[in-house]
DOTOR-630897 format. One record per residue: residue number from 1; residue in one letter; chain; x, y, z of N, C-alpha, C in turn. Coordinates in nm, 4 decimals. Example, Ala and Ser with C-alpha at 12.3 -4.5 7.8 and 13.67 -1.06 7.14 Angstrom:
<pts>
k_r_c_n_x_n_y_n_z_ca_x_ca_y_ca_z_c_x_c_y_c_z
1_a_A_1.3190_-0.5690_0.7800_1.2300_-0.4500_0.7800_1.3200_-0.3300_0.7800
2_s_A_1.2850_-0.2250_0.7080_1.3670_-0.1060_0.7140_1.2900_0.0030_0.7870
</pts>
This chain:
<pts>
k_r_c_n_x_n_y_n_z_ca_x_ca_y_ca_z_c_x_c_y_c_z
1_m_A_0.1058_-0.1456_-0.0357_0.0125_0.0072_0.0090_0.1190_0.1036_0.0309
2_p_A_0.1046_0.2184_-0.1316_0.1283_0.3469_-0.1108_0.1322_0.4396_0.0439
3_t_A_0.2190_0.4703_0.0742_0.2546_0.6051_0.1833_0.2221_0.7145_0.0797
4_l_A_0.0517_0.7698_0.1579_0.0695_0.8975_0.0759_0.1687_1.0601_0.1899
5_f_A_0.1623_1.0011_0.2695_0.2173_1.1393_0.3618_0.3158_1.0740_0.5055
6_r_A_0.4401_1.1577_0.5167_0.5145_1.0867_0.6561_0.5269_1.1777_0.7063
7_y_A_0.6123_1.1754_0.8573_0.7668_1.2289_0.9281_0.8282_1.1887_0.8876
8_d_A_0.9717_1.2557_0.8517_1.0932_1.1826_0.8566_1.1394_1.1632_0.9958
9_t_A_1.1741_1.0320_1.0634_1.2755_1.0151_1.1678_1.3689_1.0484_1.2301
10_t_A_1.4538_1.1505_1.1263_1.4955_1.2733_1.2153_1.4821_1.3897_1.2286
11_l_A_1.3210_1.4278_1.1860_1.1895_1.5031_1.2487_1.1673_1.5007_1.3379
12_l_A_1.1481_1.3382_1.3539_1.0389_1.3207_1.4660_1.1829_1.2744_1.5311
13_a_A_1.2943_1.3130_1.5494_1.3519_1.3395_1.6911_1.3430_1.4499_1.7789
14_r_A_1.3507_1.5319_1.6764_1.3810_1.6587_1.7434_1.2512_1.7048_1.7783
15_f_A_1.1807_1.7027_1.7176_1.0304_1.7272_1.7628_0.8574_1.5915_1.7953
16_p_A_0.9546_1.5766_1.8814_0.8504_1.4439_1.9088_0.7349_1.4797_1.9772
17_t_A_0.6715_1.6382_1.9717_0.5738_1.6463_2.0621_0.5039_1.6560_1.9314
18_i_A_0.5063_1.6044_1.7807_0.4310_1.7076_1.7072_0.2634_1.6072_1.6457
19_r_A_0.2080_1.5950_1.6513_0.0895_1.5492_1.6159_0.0024_1.6358_1.4989
20_g_A_-0.0095_1.5395_1.3919_-0.0735_1.5819_1.2623_-0.1834_1.4870_1.2643
21_g_A_-0.2573_1.5407_1.2009_-0.3816_1.5073_1.0783_-0.3524_1.4682_0.9993
22_v_A_-0.4201_1.3767_0.9080_-0.3850_1.4359_0.7461_-0.5632_1.3328_0.6677
23_i_A_-0.5980_1.3587_0.6050_-0.7036_1.3317_0.5023_-0.7197_1.3750_0.4034
24_l_A_-0.7394_1.2157_0.3534_-0.7285_1.2310_0.2073_-0.8933_1.2524_0.1207
25_a_A_-0.8907_1.3547_0.0732_-1.0188_1.3705_0.0322_-1.0742_1.3918_-0.1022
26_r_A_-1.1037_1.2327_-0.1837_-1.1704_1.2817_-0.3390_-1.2962_1.2929_-0.3477
27_n_A_-1.2775_1.3026_-0.5100_-1.4156_1.3646_-0.5589_-1.4740_1.4366_-0.5085
28_l_A_-1.3805_1.5266_-0.4662_-1.4284_1.7502_-0.3970_-1.4730_1.7746_-0.5245
29_r_A_-1.5605_1.8752_-0.4796_-1.6180_1.9567_-0.5379_-1.5844_2.1253_-0.4897
30_n_A_-1.4505_2.1791_-0.5571_-1.4389_2.3079_-0.5002_-1.5319_2.4321_-0.5735
31_g_A_-1.4681_2.5577_-0.5528_-1.5987_2.6988_-0.6182_-1.6002_2.7831_-0.5045
32_p_A_-1.6939_2.8294_-0.5462_-1.7135_2.9925_-0.4833_-1.8018_2.9225_-0.3584
33_t_A_-1.7474_2.9876_-0.2198_-1.8004_2.9989_-0.1693_-1.9250_2.9866_-0.1632
34_p_A_-2.0046_2.8762_-0.1008_-2.1555_2.8510_-0.0756_-2.2135_2.9782_0.0707
35_p_A_-2.3561_3.0450_0.0661_-2.3422_3.1328_0.1553_-2.3752_3.0953_0.2490
36_a_A_-2.4338_2.9422_0.2608_-2.4440_2.8916_0.4119_-2.2571_2.8907_0.5245
37_l_A_-2.2217_2.8585_0.3953_-2.0355_2.8261_0.4710_-1.9710_2.9453_0.4839
38_a_A_-2.0413_3.0817_0.3818_-1.9403_3.2357_0.4158_-2.0385_3.2761_0.6005
39_a_A_-2.1839_3.1812_0.5645_-2.1953_3.2443_0.6965_-2.1069_3.1731_0.8345
40_a_A_-2.1400_3.0636_0.8373_-2.0417_2.9860_0.9166_-1.9461_3.0504_0.9225
41_f_A_-1.8454_3.0631_0.8499_-1.7155_3.1433_0.8550_-1.6615_3.2529_0.8916
42_a_A_-1.8162_3.3592_0.8806_-1.8194_3.5147_0.9046_-1.8825_3.4614_1.0988
43_a_A_-1.9105_3.3701_1.1564_-2.0069_3.3094_1.2283_-1.8671_3.2978_1.3280
44_e_A_-1.8044_3.2199_1.2806_-1.6417_3.1765_1.3269_-1.5385_3.3021_1.3752
45_q_A_-1.5213_3.3529_1.2674_-1.4374_3.4994_1.3010_-1.4689_3.5563_1.4171
46_q_A_-1.6030_3.6053_1.4214_-1.6425_3.6889_1.5368_-1.6561_3.5484_1.6888
47_a_A_-1.6861_3.4786_1.7018_-1.6079_3.3708_1.7715_-1.4844_3.3624_1.8410
48_a_A_-1.3941_3.3577_1.7222_-1.2618_3.3039_1.7223_-1.1715_3.4969_1.7942
49_l_A_-1.2699_3.6154_1.7619_-1.2047_3.7271_1.8006_-1.2528_3.7173_1.9803
50_a_A_-1.4055_3.6595_1.9643_-1.4349_3.7089_2.1498_-1.3549_3.6081_2.1953
51_r_A_-1.3046_3.4787_2.1782_-1.2289_3.3978_2.2254_-1.1114_3.4400_2.2789
52_l_A_-1.0635_3.4852_2.2063_-0.9190_3.5658_2.2397_-0.8990_3.7005_2.2873
53_g_A_-1.0164_3.7688_2.2888_-0.9828_3.8515_2.3777_-0.8620_3.9256_2.3760
54_d_A_-0.8069_4.0010_2.4767_-0.6951_4.0875_2.4599_-0.5824_4.0404_2.4847
55_t_A_-0.6252_3.8509_2.5026_-0.4725_3.8047_2.5095_-0.3974_3.7845_2.3562
56_p_A_-0.2789_3.8344_2.3817_-0.1312_3.8181_2.2686_-0.1807_3.6730_2.1954
57_l_A_-0.0937_3.6828_2.1345_-0.0915_3.5117_2.0145_-0.0114_3.4677_2.0098
58_s_A_0.0849_3.5299_2.1145_0.1715_3.5235_2.1753_0.1907_3.4120_2.2801
59_e_A_0.0614_3.4015_2.3514_0.0762_3.2967_2.4737_-0.0949_3.2495_2.4451
60_v_A_-0.1024_3.2775_2.3189_-0.2503_3.1243_2.2768_-0.0835_2.9730_2.2789
61_p_A_-0.1684_2.9060_2.3242_-0.0634_2.7853_2.3328_-0.0594_2.6836_2.2905
62_s_A_-0.1170_2.7292_2.0949_-0.1095_2.6457_2.0146_0.0113_2.7013_1.9300
63_l_A_0.0220_2.8609_1.9490_0.0350_2.9479_1.8496_0.1841_2.9410_1.9352
64_a_A_0.2053_2.9610_1.9969_0.2957_2.9584_2.1549_0.3730_2.8550_2.1146
65_a_A_0.3694_2.6699_2.0678_0.4540_2.5876_2.0349_0.4778_2.5816_1.9030
66_w_A_0.4441_2.6646_1.8143_0.4509_2.6870_1.6947_0.5978_2.7655_1.6830
67_r_A_0.5106_2.8890_1.7889_0.6344_3.0109_1.8122_0.7949_2.9052_1.7999
68_r_A_0.8125_2.7977_1.9011_0.9032_2.7194_1.9289_0.9968_2.6472_1.8424
69_a_A_0.8937_2.6399_1.7802_0.9058_2.4824_1.6708_0.9904_2.5743_1.5565
70_f_A_0.9287_2.6607_1.5391_1.0093_2.7512_1.4247_1.1289_2.8086_1.4758
71_s_A_1.1566_2.8535_1.6073_1.2877_2.8788_1.6527_1.3946_2.7545_1.6333
72_a_A_1.3346_2.6865_1.6800_1.4099_2.5265_1.7138_1.4291_2.4959_1.5700
73_f_A_1.4078_2.5335_1.4648_1.4943_2.5073_1.3499_1.5416_2.6385_1.2532
74_g_A_1.5582_2.7730_1.3435_1.6592_2.8430_1.2796_1.5927_2.9438_1.2414
75_v_A_1.4224_2.9666_1.2284_1.3230_3.0719_1.1187_1.3034_3.1710_1.2111
76_e_A_1.2996_3.2754_1.2748_1.2741_3.3854_1.3477_1.0839_3.3882_1.3245
77_p_A_1.0196_3.3738_1.4488_0.8895_3.3145_1.4751_0.8225_3.4230_1.4570
78_t_A_0.8665_3.6070_1.4728_0.7780_3.7146_1.4920_0.8136_3.7200_1.2864
79_k_A_0.8913_3.6891_1.2434_0.9358_3.7294_1.0651_0.8754_3.6096_0.9681
80_y_A_0.8561_3.4813_1.0230_0.7619_3.3647_0.9718_0.7159_3.3334_1.0506
81_r_A_0.5215_3.3426_1.0419_0.3760_3.3191_1.1440_0.3889_3.1690_1.0536
82_s_A_0.3125_3.0770_1.1818_0.2759_2.9836_1.1430_0.1402_3.0632_1.0668
83_a_A_0.0948_2.9424_1.0061_-0.0330_2.9829_0.9024_-0.1452_3.0496_1.0473
84_a_A_-0.1524_2.9784_1.0899_-0.2801_2.9455_1.1925_-0.2165_3.1244_1.2656
85_e_A_-0.1667_3.0979_1.3053_-0.1288_3.3145_1.3953_-0.1133_3.3943_1.3002
86_s_A_-0.0912_3.3886_1.1582_-0.1235_3.4714_1.0471_-0.2720_3.4919_1.0033
87_l_A_-0.3173_3.4004_1.0111_-0.4772_3.3926_0.9976_-0.5601_3.4729_1.1045
88_l_A_-0.5339_3.4280_1.2137_-0.5345_3.5410_1.3444_-0.5165_3.6733_1.4210
89_r_A_-0.4157_3.7172_1.3428_-0.3526_3.7735_1.3726_-0.4223_3.9100_1.2297
90_r_A_-0.4288_3.8496_1.1247_-0.4977_3.9374_0.9779_-0.6365_3.9384_1.1030
91_l_A_-0.7128_3.8139_1.1191_-0.7992_3.8773_1.2019_-0.8200_3.9528_1.2932
92_t_A_-0.7362_3.9715_1.3996_-0.7332_4.0816_1.5081_-0.6599_4.2117_1.4438
93_k_A_-0.6365_4.2043_1.3817_-0.5861_4.3763_1.3212_-0.6823_4.4406_1.1901
94_k_A_-0.7432_4.3038_1.1217_-0.8617_4.3597_0.9969_-0.9415_4.3840_1.0083
95_g_A_-1.0371_4.2777_1.1650_-1.1293_4.2667_1.1828_-1.2029_4.1657_1.0832
96_d_A_-1.1488_4.0625_0.9647_-1.2020_3.9881_0.8548_-1.0886_3.8844_0.7751
97_i_A_-1.0989_3.8160_0.7762_-1.0378_3.6553_0.6683_-1.1097_3.6861_0.5383
98_p_A_-1.0591_3.7561_0.4311_-1.0618_3.7459_0.3105_-1.1428_3.5796_0.2593
99_s_A_-1.2661_3.5733_0.1793_-1.3183_3.4252_0.1603_-1.2257_3.4195_0.0115
100_l_A_-1.1813_3.3161_-0.0337_-1.1238_3.2737_-0.1614_-1.1476_3.1537_-0.1944
101_n_A_-1.2276_3.0927_-0.1592_-1.3525_2.9448_-0.2357_-1.3503_2.8857_-0.1743
102_l_A_-1.4472_2.7262_-0.2027_-1.4577_2.7079_-0.0475_-1.3424_2.6084_-0.0282
103_l_A_-1.2796_2.5149_-0.0426_-1.2023_2.4348_0.0292_-1.1343_2.5492_0.1427
104_v_A_-1.0443_2.6569_0.0961_-0.9660_2.7162_0.2096_-1.0512_2.7986_0.2915
105_d_A_-1.1372_2.8856_0.2291_-1.2623_2.9304_0.3544_-1.2668_2.7692_0.4713
106_l_A_-1.3269_2.6538_0.4064_-1.3679_2.5283_0.4671_-1.2584_2.5474_0.5658
107_g_A_-1.1128_2.5365_0.5074_-1.0286_2.5196_0.5857_-0.9559_2.6140_0.6930
108_n_A_-1.0023_2.7319_0.6658_-0.9789_2.8411_0.7861_-1.0802_2.8524_0.8733
109_l_A_-1.1986_2.8245_0.8185_-1.2523_2.8607_0.9778_-1.2725_2.7106_1.0754
110_v_A_-1.2000_2.5969_1.0076_-1.1334_2.5254_1.0956_-1.0239_2.5695_1.1994
111_s_A_-0.9291_2.6006_1.0870_-0.7738_2.6507_1.1183_-0.8097_2.7482_1.3467
112_i_A_-0.9282_2.8707_1.2629_-0.9398_2.9727_1.3545_-0.9647_2.8971_1.4364
113_r_A_-1.0644_2.8105_1.4529_-1.1188_2.7259_1.5791_-1.0461_2.6920_1.6424
114_y_A_-0.9460_2.6099_1.6638_-0.8726_2.5278_1.7298_-0.7398_2.5847_1.7139
115_a_A_-0.6874_2.6735_1.6726_-0.6145_2.8242_1.6890_-0.4768_2.6821_1.5777
116_l_A_-0.4897_2.6531_1.4905_-0.4246_2.5446_1.4557_-0.4149_2.5323_1.2537
117_p_A_-0.2631_2.5541_1.2508_-0.2488_2.5589_1.1265_-0.2895_2.4375_1.0119
118_i_A_-0.3945_2.4390_0.9457_-0.4757_2.3976_0.7909_-0.4515_2.3886_0.6278
119_a_A_-0.3559_2.2648_0.5867_-0.3237_2.3366_0.4884_-0.4360_2.1959_0.3360
120_v_A_-0.4767_2.2797_0.2535_-0.5455_2.1660_0.1182_-0.4530_2.2138_0.0642
121_f_A_-0.3862_2.0488_-0.0023_-0.2465_2.0499_-0.1245_-0.3741_1.9704_-0.2151
122_d_A_-0.3244_2.0139_-0.3148_-0.3809_1.9730_-0.4409_-0.2926_1.8946_-0.5450
123_r_A_-0.3613_1.7376_-0.5247_-0.2903_1.6375_-0.5002_-0.1824_1.6418_-0.7081
124_r_A_-0.2214_1.7257_-0.7379_-0.2288_1.7359_-0.9323_-0.0920_1.6986_-0.9281
125_a_A_0.0244_1.7696_-0.8681_0.1173_1.7562_-0.9105_0.1938_1.7017_-0.8163
126_t_A_0.1881_1.6414_-0.7322_0.2855_1.5775_-0.6764_0.3137_1.4191_-0.7175
127_t_A_0.4355_1.3684_-0.6440_0.4799_1.2549_-0.7172_0.5544_1.1549_-0.6028
128_g_A_0.4587_1.0825_-0.5857_0.4883_0.9541_-0.4646_0.4828_1.0002_-0.3367
129_t_A_0.5074_0.9751_-0.2595_0.4988_1.0373_-0.1243_0.5647_1.1409_-0.0079
130_v_A_0.4712_1.2521_-0.0191_0.5745_1.3666_0.0388_0.5692_1.3648_0.2173
131_t_A_0.7219_1.3787_0.2450_0.7476_1.3769_0.3452_0.7830_1.5078_0.3672
132_v_A_0.7301_1.4762_0.5048_0.7543_1.6203_0.6152_0.9259_1.5994_0.6851
133_r_A_1.0425_1.7361_0.6019_1.1670_1.6887_0.6649_1.2456_1.8325_0.6238
134_f_A_1.3319_1.7430_0.6665_1.4769_1.8706_0.7263_1.4783_1.9097_0.5445
135_a_A_1.4999_2.0982_0.5204_1.5423_2.0677_0.3514_1.6735_2.0253_0.3347
136_a_A_1.6819_1.9806_0.1513_1.9055_1.9613_0.2451_1.9388_2.1489_0.1672
137_g_A_1.8048_2.1824_0.0333_1.8413_2.2831_-0.0055_1.8022_2.3326_-0.1737
138_d_A_1.7986_2.2184_-0.2216_1.8219_2.1699_-0.3831_1.7064_2.1604_-0.4130
139_e_A_1.6148_2.1588_-0.2803_1.4204_2.1223_-0.3215_1.4170_2.2423_-0.4354
140_r_A_1.2436_2.2238_-0.4982_1.1989_2.3145_-0.5334_1.1454_2.4124_-0.5337
141_f_A_1.0722_2.5211_-0.5099_0.9788_2.5695_-0.4562_0.9047_2.6868_-0.4943
142_t_A_0.7856_2.7369_-0.5645_0.7707_2.7897_-0.6368_0.6175_2.8375_-0.5894
143_d_A_0.6673_3.0014_-0.5120_0.5433_3.0564_-0.4297_0.4311_3.1069_-0.5207
144_l_A_0.3478_3.1036_-0.4196_0.1947_3.1243_-0.4706_0.1585_3.2565_-0.5495
145_g_A_0.1300_3.2945_-0.6596_0.1149_3.3626_-0.8017_0.2713_3.4117_-0.8740
146_t_A_0.3086_3.3087_-0.8690_0.4570_3.3359_-0.9195_0.4813_3.2215_-1.0267
147_d_A_0.5779_3.2483_-1.1014_0.6867_3.1407_-1.1778_0.8274_3.1078_-1.1103
148_e_A_0.8670_3.1592_-1.0057_0.9586_3.1908_-0.9710_0.9742_3.0862_-0.8928
149_v_A_1.0788_2.9558_-0.9530_1.1796_2.8853_-0.8631_1.2731_2.8990_-0.7852
150_v_A_1.2365_2.8888_-0.6794_1.3148_2.9105_-0.5555_1.3438_2.8078_-0.4777
151_h_A_1.4731_2.8033_-0.3800_1.4925_2.6602_-0.3494_1.5137_2.7196_-0.1796
152_p_A_1.4502_2.6341_-0.0400_1.4416_2.6199_0.0126_1.5426_2.6572_0.1334
153_d_A_1.5675_2.7174_0.2253_1.7161_2.7334_0.2861_1.7612_2.5781_0.3594
154_p_A_1.8568_2.5529_0.3775_1.9572_2.4210_0.4465_1.8612_2.4335_0.5973
155_g_A_1.7818_2.2906_0.6377_1.7458_2.3032_0.7876_1.6141_2.3494_0.7776
156_e_A_1.5514_2.3962_0.6932_1.4373_2.4658_0.7230_1.3096_2.3455_0.6889
157_v_A_1.2164_2.3560_0.7747_1.1274_2.2034_0.8016_1.0589_2.2415_0.6253
158_i_A_1.0118_2.1424_0.5013_0.9369_2.1251_0.4156_0.8782_2.0256_0.4310
159_f_A_0.7873_2.0595_0.3339_0.6358_1.9101_0.2722_0.7036_1.9270_0.1840
160_v_A_0.7716_1.7916_0.1373_0.8556_1.7768_-0.0282_0.7878_1.6420_-0.0703
161_d_A_0.8168_1.6194_-0.1785_0.7657_1.4998_-0.2350_0.8564_1.4146_-0.3396
162_e_A_0.8521_1.3375_-0.3733_0.9602_1.2179_-0.4377_1.0551_1.2961_-0.5777
163_a_A_0.9869_1.4237_-0.5778_1.0751_1.4568_-0.7125_1.1253_1.5479_-0.6614
164_g_A_1.1516_1.5952_-0.5411_1.2300_1.7370_-0.4778_1.0936_1.8593_-0.4983
165_l_A_0.9664_1.8901_-0.5004_0.8727_1.9095_-0.5694_0.8393_1.9897_-0.4344
166_v_A_0.8294_2.0867_-0.3891_0.8236_2.1534_-0.2148_0.6634_2.1676_-0.2278
167_s_A_0.5690_2.1503_-0.1674_0.4218_2.2401_-0.1371_0.4031_2.2892_0.0081
168_a_A_0.4873_2.2961_0.1170_0.4997_2.3968_0.1786_0.6499_2.3989_0.2686
169_r_A_0.7004_2.5438_0.2560_0.8354_2.5944_0.3038_0.8293_2.6140_0.4701
170_r_A_0.9216_2.7040_0.5491_0.8710_2.6736_0.7142_0.8017_2.5774_0.7204
171_w_A_0.7109_2.4696_0.7003_0.6341_2.4278_0.7749_0.5320_2.4460_0.7413
172_c_A_0.5294_2.5359_0.7818_0.3705_2.5437_0.8275_0.3106_2.7237_0.8215
173_w_A_0.4208_2.7304_0.6884_0.4156_2.9338_0.6731_0.3576_2.9350_0.5376
174_r_A_0.3811_2.9119_0.4383_0.3622_2.9363_0.3198_0.3200_2.8103_0.2115
175_q_A_0.2332_2.7875_0.1793_0.2455_2.6743_0.0714_0.2374_2.7182_-0.0716
176_s_A_0.2836_2.6149_-0.1446_0.3352_2.6184_-0.3285_0.2124_2.6957_-0.4183
177_d_A_0.2526_2.7220_-0.5065_0.1343_2.7798_-0.5768_0.0579_2.6241_-0.6657
178_q_A_0.2074_2.5447_-0.7041_0.1246_2.4135_-0.7300_0.0408_2.3065_-0.6544
179_s_A_0.0689_2.3739_-0.4984_-0.0217_2.3230_-0.3701_-0.1433_2.3510_-0.3989
180_a_A_-0.2028_2.4720_-0.4650_-0.2575_2.5459_-0.3893_-0.4363_2.4788_-0.4633
181_a_A_-0.5126_2.4749_-0.3624_-0.6632_2.4442_-0.4106_-0.7386_2.5362_-0.5001
182_r_A_-0.7525_2.4960_-0.6201_-0.8684_2.6013_-0.6847_-0.9745_2.5135_-0.7592
183_e_A_-1.0874_2.5990_-0.8372_-1.1416_2.5306_-0.8338_-1.1968_2.4286_-0.9040
184_d_A_-1.1263_2.3800_-0.9733_-1.1116_2.2512_-1.0406_-1.0214_2.1462_-0.9891
185_t_A_-1.0242_2.1833_-0.8429_-0.9547_2.0443_-0.7370_-1.0767_1.9579_-0.7376
186_t_A_-1.0218_1.8129_-0.7159_-1.1095_1.7470_-0.7380_-1.0855_1.6323_-0.5960
187_e_A_-0.9121_1.6518_-0.5667_-0.8684_1.5783_-0.4636_-0.7248_1.6567_-0.3973
188_a_A_-0.7748_1.6059_-0.2583_-0.6198_1.7196_-0.1926_-0.6581_1.6098_-0.0947
189_l_A_-0.5034_1.6463_-0.0070_-0.4360_1.5855_0.1190_-0.4364_1.7279_0.1938
190_i_A_-0.5403_1.7569_0.2747_-0.5360_1.7993_0.3607_-0.4928_1.8095_0.5282
191_t_A_-0.3774_1.9021_0.5929_-0.3511_1.8746_0.7362_-0.3172_1.9412_0.8453
192_v_A_-0.3847_1.9018_0.9110_-0.3949_2.0162_1.0637_-0.2370_1.9239_1.1539
193_e_A_-0.2079_2.0131_1.2327_-0.1013_2.0160_1.2920_-0.1133_2.0561_1.4355
194_g_A_-0.0189_1.9930_1.5608_0.0153_2.0971_1.6268_0.1015_2.0353_1.7556
195_h_A_0.1805_2.1515_1.8179_0.2458_2.0871_1.9193_0.2687_2.0931_2.0441
196_h_A_0.1467_2.1504_2.0940_0.1106_2.1742_2.2471_0.1101_2.0030_2.3114
197_a_A_0.0161_2.0772_2.4314_0.0806_1.9785_2.5480_-0.1208_1.8982_2.4890
198_s_A_-0.2193_1.9841_2.4293_-0.3218_1.8986_2.3947_-0.3405_1.9284_2.2283
199_a_A_-0.2552_1.9037_2.1573_-0.2357_1.8708_2.0501_-0.2854_1.8162_2.0083
200_e_A_-0.2945_1.6559_2.0793_-0.3790_1.5244_1.9963_-0.5187_1.5469_1.9893
201_d_A_-0.5865_1.5762_2.1374_-0.6796_1.5965_2.1155_-0.7391_1.7102_2.0283
202_d_A_-0.7132_1.8656_2.0335_-0.7258_1.9204_1.9114_-0.7562_1.8611_1.8109
203_v_A_-0.6558_1.8225_1.7559_-0.6529_1.7531_1.6066_-0.7188_1.6297_1.5744
204_r_A_-0.7646_1.5833_1.7214_-0.8827_1.4998_1.6422_-1.0063_1.5765_1.6265
205_a_A_-1.0514_1.6648_1.7249_-1.1363_1.6810_1.7047_-1.1551_1.8170_1.5617
206_a_A_-1.0072_1.8594_1.5185_-1.0331_1.9342_1.3867_-1.0666_1.8843_1.3108
207_l_A_-0.9894_1.7276_1.3052_-1.0336_1.6652_1.1872_-1.1992_1.5691_1.1769
208_a_A_-1.2427_1.5384_1.3272_-1.3399_1.5413_1.2891_-1.4561_1.6850_1.2311
209_d_A_-1.4533_1.7668_1.2502_-1.5094_1.8923_1.2185_-1.4772_1.9122_1.1099
210_l_A_-1.4285_1.8749_1.0379_-1.2680_1.9024_0.8853_-1.3829_1.8177_0.8364
211_e_A_-1.4274_1.6556_0.8645_-1.4504_1.5503_0.7489_-1.6589_1.6052_0.7344
212_a_A_-1.7059_1.6892_0.8631_-1.7962_1.7143_0.8620_-1.8337_1.7711_0.7906
213_l_A_-1.7523_1.8852_0.7602_-1.7522_2.0296_0.6971_-1.7697_1.9879_0.5540
214_l_A_-1.6408_1.8645_0.4954_-1.6573_1.8693_0.3476_-1.7220_1.7786_0.3464
215_g_A_-1.8282_1.6696_0.4134_-1.9031_1.6046_0.3887_-2.0830_1.6846_0.3525
216_e_A_-2.1100_1.8129_0.4079_-2.1423_1.9176_0.4392_-2.1430_1.9746_0.2518
217_y_A_-2.0418_2.0633_0.2522_-1.9960_2.1151_0.1212_-1.9910_2.0698_-0.0050
218_s_A_-1.9271_1.9531_-0.0012_-1.8753_1.8918_-0.1264_-1.8997_1.7207_-0.0958
219_p_A_-2.0856_1.7408_-0.1210_-2.1162_1.6088_-0.1748_-2.0700_1.5003_-0.2950
220_g_A_-2.0792_1.3946_-0.1748_-2.0233_1.2519_-0.2955_-1.8645_1.2627_-0.2813
221_v_A_-1.8098_1.3331_-0.2097_-1.7048_1.3395_-0.1594_-1.6967_1.2050_-0.0248
222_t_A_-1.5371_1.1284_-0.1378_-1.4982_1.0584_-0.0611_-1.3728_1.0663_0.1072
223_l_A_-1.3625_1.0158_0.2055_-1.2004_1.0782_0.2886_-1.1943_0.9502_0.3964
224_h_A_-1.0658_0.9806_0.3676_-0.9765_0.8770_0.4138_-0.8525_0.9163_0.5414
225_t_A_-0.8892_0.9240_0.6410_-0.8544_0.9534_0.7874_-0.7343_0.9387_0.8548
226_a_A_-0.6063_0.9949_0.9293_-0.5205_0.9406_1.0036_-0.4799_1.0071_1.0861
227_l_A_-0.4318_1.0276_1.2323_-0.4001_1.0817_1.3151_-0.2741_0.9958_1.3555
228_l_A_-0.1204_1.1120_1.3094_0.0252_1.0943_1.3347_0.1018_1.1270_1.4520
229_s_A_0.1848_1.0562_1.4849_0.2909_1.0460_1.5637_0.3876_1.0222_1.5773
230_p_A_0.4310_1.0253_1.6700_0.6262_0.9426_1.6615_0.6042_0.8060_1.6511
231_a_A_0.4654_0.7716_1.7232_0.4379_0.6052_1.6827_0.3715_0.5760_1.5885
232_q_A_0.2926_0.6644_1.4836_0.2223_0.6304_1.3870_0.2625_0.7583_1.2739
233_p_A_0.4319_0.7486_1.1881_0.4119_0.8493_1.1527_0.4255_0.8628_0.9989
234_a_A_0.3437_0.7585_0.9701_0.2848_0.7549_0.8194_0.1582_0.7569_0.7895
235_f_A_0.1055_0.8234_0.6249_-0.0519_0.7731_0.5986_-0.0313_0.6712_0.5002
236_e_A_-0.0416_0.6063_0.4847_-0.1149_0.5183_0.3879_-0.2755_0.4229_0.3221
237_h_A_-0.2730_0.4554_0.2164_-0.3481_0.4530_0.1468_-0.3498_0.3628_0.0392
238_a_A_-0.4106_0.3026_-0.0250_-0.4474_0.2483_-0.2137_-0.5109_0.4002_-0.2944
239_l_A_-0.4927_0.3760_-0.3572_-0.5303_0.5373_-0.5060_-0.6249_0.4370_-0.5479
240_a_A_-0.6402_0.2901_-0.5756_-0.7152_0.2613_-0.7100_-0.8358_0.2439_-0.6747
</pts>
C-alpha cells in the first residue's frame, strides 16, 4: 500500500511532540463559497475574536508552540509566522479574513477555531510520498502567484515529494503555487498539525470538524483520515 504522507524520523527525533492529522479527500467539488458556509465562516471569525479577547497571540498555547518549533529550526517566528497565527493576526488587525473559495474557507474556518495550521494541498502535482523533513537546500519551491523557482534554506522544515517539489516551506508558513486549492481541485491532501500539550485532542477534534464540513459542502466526497505521531508517522492508502 503506498505511503501518501509521512514524517521523517530525523524530524521526529527533534520534534517528538508533533501530532498531525491527515485527510485524503477525493471526488471533491470546489468553487465559490456558498452562502451558508460564508455565514458560518463569518460567525466563526467573530467567535474567535471573542475567545481571544485581549490575549496576545504569543500566549495562545498552540501558537506559542509553533513559535518554539520555528525557532528550533532556525527561523525567526515573528518574521515567518505559522499559518494559523497569520490568519488570526489578520483577523485581530483587520477584523475579517477574505474569502477565497470553498475549500480554503472551510479549512480557514477550522484553523481559527482551534488555532492550528490547516493546509489543503491539491495532489495533481505530487509525485509519490510527501515527506515532512529538513531541507537539503536543492529542493524546488514556487511561491503562490509566481512562476519563479526558489530553493528552501538548508535545515528548514518542508513538505516535499519524491521529485523534490516542495508544497510547503518553513513547515506551515506558506504553500506552493502548485499545491494551492483551485476551483477545479477534485483530490486533496488536507493536513492539521500541533505541538502543544493538548495537540492530539485538538487535532482529532479539528479532523472531525473538517470531515463534517467536507461532507456537508462537497456532496459525494470520499474521505480517508489518519492521526499521526512518532508512534504512527505515516499515512498509507491505496489509490486504485
